[in-house]
N, C-alpha and C positions, 0 to 999 in steps of 0.2 A: 844109728851110725856109730862105727867104732871110734875109739879115741884117736887112733892113727889118722883116720880119714878126717876127723874133725880138726886135728892139728894141721893137716895139709891145707884145709880150707882157710884156717886162721892165718896161716903163713901167706897164702896166695893173696889174700885181700890186702896185705901190706905192701905188695910189690908195686913197683913203678911200671909205667907203660913200657919202658925199655926192657925191664926184666921179663915182663909178660911176653914181649916179642921174642926175646932170646930163648925163653924156656917153652915156647909154644909147642914145639914138636914133642917135647918130653911130657909136659903136663896135661895138654888137651886130651889125649886118650884116657888118662886117669880120671879127669873130670867128667868126661862123657860116660865112662863106666860107672862112676859114683852116681851120676844123675839117673842112670838106668836102674841101679840097684836101690836107690833111695826109697825109704818106707813111708815117710811122712810128706805132707804137702809143703811144710816149712823147709825141709831139706831139699825138695825138688826146686822150690822157688829160689833158695839161696844159691844152689849150684847153677841154675839157669841164669840168674842175674850175674854171677861171676863170669860165666862163659861169654854172655852177650855183651857185657859192659867192658870186660878187661881183655879178653882174648880175641873176640870176633873182629875188632878193627885191624888185626894183624894177619887175617886170613885172606889170601888172594881169591879172586873171583873163580878161578878154575878149580879151587880146592873147597869152596864153600859147601857144595852139595855132598861131596864124598866124606869130608873130614868133620863136618859140623851139622848141617841141617838134617841130613838123613838119620843122624844118630840121636839128636836131642829133641827135635820138634815133634815126632810122633808121640813120644812119651809126654811131652807138654800138652798136647791135645787130649791125650787120654786122661791126664790129670784134670784138665778143664772140664771134660765130660763128667768126671766123677764129682767135681764140685757142683756142677749143675744138678746132678741127680740127688746129691745130698740136700741141696736147697729144697727140691721138690718133696723129698721125704720128710723134712723137718718143718716146712713152712706152715703146715696145718695147725701146729701148736703155738705159733707166734702170737704174742700179745704184748701190750705195753707193760704188763705185770711180770711177764717172763723175761726178765732182763738178761738172764744168762743165755737163753736161746737167741734173743735179739742180738746180743754181742757176737754170738757164734756165727749167725748168718751174715752179719755185717763184715766179719773177718773173711768169710768165704768170698763175698763180693769184692772186697779189697784185694784178695788173692787173685781173683779173676782179672781184675784191672792190671795187676802186675804181670800176668801172663800175656795180656794184650800189649802191655808196654814193652815186654821183651820181644814180641813179634815185630813191633814197630821199629825197634832198634835194628833188627835183622833187615827190615825193608830199607831203612835209611842207609845202612851200610852197603846194601846192593846198589842203591841209587847213587852212591858216591862214586861208582866207577863210571867214567865218562863214555866208554865204548866197550863193545864186546859182550853186551848183555844177551843172554839166550835162555831158553827154557831149561836147558840141561843144568844150568847153574842154580836154578831156584825151584826145581820141581817139587821137592818136599815142602819148601816154604810156601809155595803157591797152594798146594793141596791143604796144608794145615790152616793157613789163614782163611781160606774160603769156608772151611768147615766151622772155624771159630766165629767168623762173622755171621754165618747163617744162624748158629745157635744163640749168639748174643742178641741179634736183632729179634729173633723169635721170642726170647725170654722177655725182652723189653716190651714187645707187642702184647704179650700175654700177661704182663705184670698186674694189671687190674684184676684179672681173674685169679692169678696165682696167689697174690698177696691179699686179695679181697679187700676188706676194710682196714687192713693194717699196712697199706702201701706207704703211708707217711713215715713209718719207722725206718724205711730203707730207701726212700725216694731220692735222697741226695746221692747215694752210692749208685743207684740205677742210672741216674742222669750222667754221673761221671763215667760209668761203664759204657753208655751209649756214645758219649763224646769220644772216648778212646777208640771205640770200634769205628766210628765215623772217620776219625783221623787216620786210622790204620787202613781202611779201605781206600781213602783218597790217595795215600802214599803208594799203596799197591798198584792202583790203576795208573799212576804216573810212571811207575817202573815198567809195567806191562806195555804202556804206550810207546816206550822207547825201544822195545824189541821188534825186530823186523825179520821176516822170513821171506824167502823166495820160493819159486816152484820146486827147488831141489830139497825142500824141507823133508825131514824124516817122518815116518808114520807116527812116531811117538810125539814129535813136536806138534803135528797136526792134531793129534788126540788131546794134547795139552790145551790148544786153542779152543777146541770144542768143549772141553771140560770147563774152561773159564766162562765161555758164553752160557752154557747151561747152568752153571753154579750162580752166575750173576742173575740169570732169569729167575731162579728160585729166590734169590735175595730180593729181587724186585717185587715178587709176589708178597713177601713178608713186610717190606718197608713201605708199601703203598700208602698206608695211613699214618706213618710215623713222621716223616719229614719230606716236604715237597721237593726241596733242593736236592737232597740225597737221592730221592726216587728218580728225578729227572736226569741227574748226572750219571746214575748207574745205567739207565736206559740208553743214554747217549753213547756211553762207552761200549755197551753191549752191541748196539747197531754198528758203531764204528768198527769194532773188531770183526763183526760178521762181514762187512763190506770190504775191509782191508784185506782179508784173507779169503775172499769169496770163492775164488777158483780152487782153493785147497779144501774148504770146509763145506761147500754147498751140498755135497752129497750126504754129509753126516749130521748136519744141524737138524734139530727138531723144529722144523719150520712151523708146523701146526701149533705147537705149544707156544712159540714166540708170537705168532699172529693172534692166537686166542687170548694171550695175556695183554697184548696191545689193544685188542678190541674191548676186552673187559675194562681195562683202565680208561679207554676213551669213553665208553658208555657210563662208567661210574662218575668220572669227572663231569661229563655232560649233564647227567641227571642231577648231580649236586649243584651245578650252575643253575639249572632250571628251578630247582627247589629254593635256592638262595635268592634268586631273582624274584620269585613269588613272595618270599618272606620280606624282602626289602620293599616290595610294592605295598604289602599289607601294613608295614611299619612306617610307610611314607618316608623312606630314607633315600629314595633315588636321587634326590638333589644334593645329598650330603656325601660328596665324593671322598671325604676324608674319614668317614665312619669306618670302624673296624669291619663291619659287615660288607661294605662296598669293596674294601681292599681285599678281603678274603675272596669275594666273588671274582675280582680281577685276577687274583693268583690262580684260582681254580680254572677260570676261562683260559688263562695262559697255558696251563697244563693240558687242558682239553685240546687246544690248538696244537700243542707239541705232540700229543699222542696221535692226533689225526694226521699231521704231516709226516710223522715217523712211520705210521702204518702205510701211508701212500708210498713213501720212499722204499720201504721194505718190499712191498708188493711189486713195485717197479723192477727191483733187482732180482727177486726170486719168484716171479709170478708163475713160472711153469712148474715150480715145486709146491704150489698152493692150490692146485686145481680141485682138490678134495674139500677145500674150504669155501667153495662157491656159494653154497646155500647159506653159510654163516655170513658171508659178505653181503648177500642179498638182504638178509634179516637185519644186519647192522645198518645198512642204508635206510631201510624202511623205518626202523626205530628212531633214527635221528631226524629224518625228514618229517615224520609224523608230529614232531614237537614244534614245527615252524608253520607260520601261516603260509598258504591258506588252509592248511589241514584243520579239520574241525576239532581235533584233539589238542591243538596248540594252545598253550596258556596265553592270556593277555598280559604282556610285559611292558614296562616303560620303554620308551624309544631308545634311550641310551644303552640300557641293559640288553635289549633285543639286538641292537647293532653289534655290541661286543660278542654276544653269543653267536650271531650270524657269522661274524668273521672267524670265530674259533671253531665252529663245527660245520656250518652249512657250506661255506665257501670251499673248504677242502673236499667236500663230497663230490664236486665236479671232477677234480683231479683223481679222486678215488675211483669213480666210475670209469673214467678214461683209461685207467690202467687195467680194468677188468674186461674191457670190450674184446680184446683178442682171445680170451679164454673160451674155448668151446664149452667146457662144463658150466661156466657161468651163463652162457647163452642158453644152454639146455635147461638151467634152473629157471631163468626169467621167462623163457618162451614155452615152458611146458604146457600142454593142453590140460584143461580142467584143473587149473591151479586153485588150491584153496588157501585163502588168506583170512586173517581175522578182520572184522569190519573196520577197525582203525587203521589197517594197513592197505586197504583197497585203494584209497586215493593216493597215498604215497607211491604205491606201485605204478599207478597210472602216470604220475609225474615223472617217475624214473624212466618209463618207456618213452615219454615225450623227450626227455633229456637225451636218452640214447639216440633217438631219431635225429636230434640236432647235431650230435657229435659224430655221427657216422659219415657225414660229408667229408670230413678231414681224414678219414681212415683209409688204409690201403684196400685193395680189391678183396684180399682174402678175409678181411674183417667184415666187409659188407656182405660177403657170401655167407657168413655165419648168421647174419641177422635178417637180411631182406627176404630171402626165399624160404627160410625154414629148412627143415631136414628134407633131403631129396633121395638119399639112398636107403634101401630097405633095412640095412644093418645099423643105421644111425639111431641114436636116441631121438625120439620124436620132438621136433620143434615146430611151432606154428610160425608163419611169417610175422614180421614185426608189425606191419600195418594191421593184420588181423588181431594181434594181441592188443593193440591200441584200441581198436573198436570194441573188443570184448571188455577191456578194462573200463572204457568210458561208459559202457552200458551198466557196469556194476556200481558206478559212482552216482547212484540215483539221488541220494540226499544232497550231494554237492551240486548237482545240476539244478535241483528244484529250489534251493535256497534263494538265489544261486550264489555259489562261492565266486568271489571276484579276485582276479589276478592282474598283475601289471600288464598293460598293453604293449604293443611293439615299440621298441626303442626308436626314438627319432631325435637326431642331433644330440645323442648322449643322454637324453632324458626320457623316462618312461611316460607314455601317454596315460590318459585316464584309465582307471581300472576297468576291465572288461569281464564279461561272463566266461565261465569255463568253456562253453560251447564256442564262443568267438575266439578265445585263445587257442584252443586246439585246432580249430578250423584254419586259422592263420598258419600255425606251425605245420600242419599237414600239407597245406597248399605250397608252402615254401619248400618243403621236402620234395613234393612231387615235381616242382619246377626244375630241380637239379638232379632228379633221379636218373641214374644211368639207364639207357634204353633196355638193357638186358633184363631189368627187373620190372619193366612195364607190364608184362602179362601177369606177374604176381599181384601187382597193384589192382589190375582189372578184376582178378578173381576175388580179392579182398573186398573191393567195392560192391561187387555183386552179392557176396555173402552178407555184407552189412546191410544192404538195402532189403534183402529178403528175410532178415530175422525179425522178430516180433516187436522189439522196442522201437517205438516211433522216433524218439529223439536221436537214437543212434543211427537209424535209417536216414533221418534228416541231415545229420553230420556227414554221412557217406554221400548223400545227394549233393551237399554243398561242395565237397571235395571233387565229386565226379563232374559237376558243372564247371568248376575251375579247370579240371583236367582237359575237358573238350574245348573250353574256350582258349586255354593256353596252347593247345595243340593245333593241328591243322583242321581245315573245314572237312576234309575227307574223314578224319577221325571222328568228328562230331556226327557226320552222317552215318558212319558205321555203328556208332553206339546208339543213336536214335533208332535205327532199324532193328537193332538187337533188343532194345527195351520195348519197342512197339510189338515185336514178336512175342515177348514174354507177357505183355499185357493181354494180347489176343489169346494166349494159351491159358490164361486164368479162367477157369470154367465158371466159378462162382465168386461172390463177394468175399474177399478175404483181406487180411492185413497186407499180404504181398501185393495184391492189386492196388490197394490204396497207396503204398509206398512207390510202386512202379509208376502208377498214374501221375502222382505228384512230380516225380522225376521227369517223366516224359513231357509234362506240361511246361516245365522250366527249360528243358533242353531244346524244344522246338524254337524258342526265341533265339537260340544261338546259331541256327542254321542259315545258310545262304538261300536266296530265293530259288536258285536252280536245284539245290538239294531238297528244298521243300517240295518241289515238283516231283522229285524222285520218291519222296515219302508218299505222296498222293498216288503215284503210279504203282508203288509196291503194295499199298493198302487202299484201294479205291473206295471212297466213301459210299459209292453206289451199291456196294455189296453188304448185305446184312451182317455177315461174319466179321466185317471190319469195323462195325459200329462201336464196339468196346474201345477201340483205339482212339477214334475221333471224339468219343465221349470225354476223354481226358486231355483234349487239346483245346487251348484257348485260341480261337480263330483270329484274334487280334495280333497273335504272334506271327501270323502268316503275311506274306506280301499281298498287295491288293489283288493281283490277278489270281494267285493261288487261293486266296480266301474266297473270292467270288465263285471259283470253280467248286470248292468244297461245299460252300453253302448251297449252291444249286443242286449238287448231287445228293446232299443229305435231305433237303426239302423234297426233292423228287422221290427219293427212296421212301420217305415217311408217307408221302401221298400214296405211293404204290402199296406199301404195307397196309395202310389203313383201308384202302379200297379192297384189297384182297380179303381183309378181315370182315369187312361189311358184306362182300359178296359171298363169303363162306358162312354167313349166319352168326357172326360174332362168337366163334367157338372159344371156349376157355383154353384149349390147348395152344392157341396162337397168341395168348396174352404176353408171354415172355418175349416174343418177337416184337410185338407192339411196344412193350416197355423199353426194349433196347433201342428202338427207333426214336422213342420219345426222349430218352437220355441224350442221344446225339443231337436231337432237335433243340434240346435245352442248351447245349454247348453253342449252338448257332445263335440263340437268342441272347446269351450273356453279353455278347460283344456289340449288340445293336444300340446305337445312340438315338436314333430317330424312329418314332412310331410309324413313319411312312415308308420304312424300308420294305421292299417287296417280300423278302423272306419272312419278316415279322407279320405282315398281313396274311401270308400263306399259313403261318403257324397258328394265328388266331382262328382262321377258318377251319383248320383241321382240329384244333382243340374244341371248337364249338360242336363239331361233329361228334366228338367223344363224349362231351357233356350231355348230349341228347340221349345217351344210353344210361344216364345215371340221374335219378331223382335226388332232391335234397335229403329226403329221409334215408335213401340208400347210402348216400355219402356218409351221413352220420352213423348209420349202422356199421359201416366199415371202420369208422373211427372208434366206435365203442368196442368193436372186436379187437382192434389193435391195442387199446388201453387195457381192457379187461384180461386179455390173454398174456399180458406182460411180454410183448414182442421186443425185439432188439431195440437198442436206443435210437438208432438212426431212423427207424420207423416212427418212434414216438416223437422225435424231433420234427420229422416231416408232418406228423399230425398236428403238432403245435403250430407250425408255420401255416398250415391250412386253416386252423381255428382262428389264428390272429387275422387272417385275410377276410374272414367272415364278418369282421367288424364294419366293413364298408358295404355290406349287403343289407337290404331291407327285405324282410320276409313278409309276405301278404298275411293279412289277419286270419285267413282261413287255415293256414298251416302253422301259425305261431305256437299254438298249443302243442303241436307235435315236435317242433324244432327247439324252441327256447329252453324248456326244462332240460332237454338233453344236452344242450350247450352248457348250461349251468353245471350239470352233473359231471361232464367231461372236464371242465375247467377245475371244478372242485377236487376231483381225483388227482389231476396232474399237478395242481398247486400243492397238494399234500404229499407228493412223492418224496421219498427219503434221499434219492440220488441228488447230490448237489447240482450236477449238470442239468438234469431234467428240471429240477426246481427253479434254477436260474432262468432257463429258457421259458418255463411256464410263466414266470413273473413278467418276462419281457413280452411274451405273446399276449398275456391277459392285459397288460398295460396298453399295448397297441390296440387291442380289441376295444378296451374301455374308452380310449380317446376318440374312436371313430364310430362306434355303434349308436344307433337310435333306440336300441332295445335295452334300456337301462335296467330293466328287471333282471336281465341275465347277470349283471354285475352284482346286485345285492344277493341274488340266490346262489351265486358261486361262492359267496363269503359267509355261509351259514356257520361254519366252524370258526370259533373265536381266534384260535391260533393262526389259522390261514389268513384271516382278516388282518391280524396284527402284522404278519409278514408282508402282506401286500401293501398295507399302509406305510410300513417302514421303507419298503422299496420305493414307493412313489414319492415319499418325502426325503429320500436319499439319506435315511438314518444309518449311520455306521454301526455295525456290530462291534462288540468289544474286541479290541485288537489282541492278538496272541503275543505273549512275550517271546523273546528269542529262544529261550530254552524250551518252552512248551512246543513251539513250532518245530524245533530241531527234533525233539522226541517223537512228535507226530510223524514227521517225514521218515524217521528211522523205522517206525512201525509200518508206514505205507510201503516202504521199500520191499519188505518181505511179501506183502500182498501183491504188489506189482510183479515181482519176480515170479511168484507162483502162477500168476495169471499169464505171463508171457510164456512160461514153460508149458503151461496147459495148452495155449494156442499152438505152440510149435509141435507138441506131441500130437495134438489133434490133426494138424495139417499133415504130418508125416503119415498118420493113420489113414486120413482121407485120400491122400495121394495113392496109397496102396489099394484102397477100395476102388478108386476111380480107374486104376490100371486094370483091375480084375473085371470091372464092369465093361470097360472098353474092349476087353478081349472077348466078352460074350456077344456084344452087339455093337455095331457102328452107328446105328440110327436110333432115334427115339421111338418108343412105342406110339401107336396111334392114339390120339386123345380120345377119352371117353365121350360118347355122345351125351350132350346135356339133356337132363330129364325135362320132358315137356309138362308144364303145369298149367292148369286152368287159371283164369284170372282170379276166381274166388279163392283158390288155394294160395295163390301169391299174396293175396290180401291178408289171409289168416297168418301165413308164414312171416310176413313182414312185421305184423304187430307182435307176434310171439317173440321174434328175435329182438325187437326193440325193447320189450319188457325184460327179456332175459339179460340183455346187455346192461340195462339200467340197474337191475338187481345185482349183477356181478360188479358193477362199478361201485354200488353202495357197499357191497361186501368187502371190496378192496379197501374202501375208505375206512370202514370199521376196523379191519385188521391192521391197517397202518397206524391206527390210534390206540391199539390194544396195549402197547408198551409205553405209552406216554401218560402224563398226569391229567391230560384233558379228557373228561368223560364225554360220551356221546350226548347230544342235546336231549333234554327230558321228554320232548314231544316225539322222539323217534319211535319209542315202543308203541305209542298209541297209533301212529301212522302205519306201522307194520301190521298191527291188529286189523286196521281198516282194510289193508291190502289182502290179508288172509280171508277176511269176510267176503271181499269182492271176488276172490278166486273161488271160494266155496259157492257163491251164487252162480258164477259162470259155469262151474262144473255141474251143479244141480240142473241148471237150465239146459245144458248140453245133453244130459241124460233123459230129460223129459221131452226133448224134441225128436 
């Protein structure tokens, strides 16, 4: 700087405030020119200090921007940037031994503090004006301060990385720099808060507001981990400005960036709370409310609640600008809900900490969801078909759907239209109905259903009842929703119930049946009749045994109880029990559900039909082609017998007489032959269970001595195979059947011969002595259920794909012919051939049973008994002798 300029500065610093005021117009232009032309940082700072401290107080508000700020502040910011760059260039060589560089960097930091101090003076001067504040007067000041604040906070945030292990050499100055920036921002926000614009604001002023909001958003991102109070206050002001000038700026704000930042801060504070709560629990500090850890947890929980409420408020005001964030909102909800009970991913936290976390994050989620309900894109995300979610988010998604269902009742018609019926126009993005989505989501929560997860029951007088299973909870919620469902959506509900009953998962079908029964009971008697007739028709239409028939039959069995006697008569008239084709319907009806007159009529017709079918079968020569018809009649006859309380009932006596006729066609050895075929050929489980039930009933029979050698070994063999079955279901029923047989039989040798395998004997003894197996710990059970889930899902998908394929095949077959082919004529055999055939089949079945037993033990540690090989050699010798004798005769 020239000597003349230096002399001017030396002179000016000696002036009084009055002289500065008087010489302002003459000297200020010279000073701003000198500031612009200055070569060194010291000259810059000296001139900046003179202008801000001596001349700025005398400049009016209307002249600030034009005469001062626009001329000196851009240069000041450039100088600040150069200082920051110089630090970054030199800091790599910093060390305690390099005192010269250390002093140089400390001087730069002190100079940066002086720049911020000068800007603070400018802000205080602007704030001293009581009225008339506007953006035009501070545009340059505003721009420069926001830039300096952003760079300062970023430098402080990165200081550990920038200065590495040498931070202690400048820590005091960095702390001072942060405090000055903190104070500067606070003063600036106070000034901005005093500015008011109306709808006549210029485009430039609107642009200034938008710049402030976006710059503060950048600053929020930087300071999130620096200071909790600064972070919260900056966000408060940002949202306040956005709402204050909502009509002016809503088209220009970066709503997506604001919401993303709020969501990120919410999740970060929430996860920090969860981690701190777990650490406090591990350190057993939950009772020490004055500990630093507990206080930090409370501060973080407060920030979590602040961000949650702020996000809800922002969505409320700008929801229609946030439609593209619907998927993010969905994921945010799932991530938070997944960390609270009853989710299986939720950590176990002390009660006090869990309560604070619940108030901070979980409670605001209800308001959060409420704001999203009117958004069509959000409904499209939540109700999209074939949605894929991570396993830990399946259950939270289900809880969200239930929450939505509960909140819809208070929503206007247009919101209900978004959720209840799903998409209806071809051009709409596909949405499935809400009830369908709930059933699908419930089906996917296999692990939670099997544990079962427990949730609070229905509120009663302000207090939650005992915890209930997930099935009971959702059943109550669904029924409550159905009770107040607008009639226009009732057809949608009916379709969803039908779909849920006809899918493969039994527990989901049971839930749908529960809701369906409530629906018809809550509705009119005519509605009940209409639905019963519909279900009966579907039962009748099922051609073969399938899961749909099982689900429909169970539902029909329950719904008949809800019918009036007159409507029960209509059911009888629609599906007369006297016709064979209607027997599948009555097979699924408990006759005790009928009124006395209706029940008597049904019993009479079914018994009469059974007698007629049996007589026709006898007269026709017991043809195998008629067995299906006989079996159908027997199934309905069984439904008649279930409800009989007295052995003297006429229908029971008739049934006994007809059953005796059937048994006359089957000898004991033939019955065992059938059982051996069922067991050896690995028939479906329901046949094996029926075989077990029959075997257990044989315990009450005494076999004559002349046939014991043919019967008892085969009974032992059958029990042995079934007791060794790997299926837990069959194994349990086998234990029950064998226990019942053993309690009642006189043929004790069957018991000992059935337990030749030591492992089987041990299991039977443990069962009879009620010895408990080692109990699974909670974690092991949870992991097992998670593995089971994939197996069950694949099984259900296989069933459904098989059914869809069989439906197609059935339709093709029905197109070819409407009638069954004539049954083949049974081959006539001589009595001698029958004798040979019977013994061969018995031997073959026994050998196959033995083979199954050996194979079932192949993967276990228990070897076959040592005598087995010798016995097999004896059998081979016997077969050889029979073969040789056959050739010689």
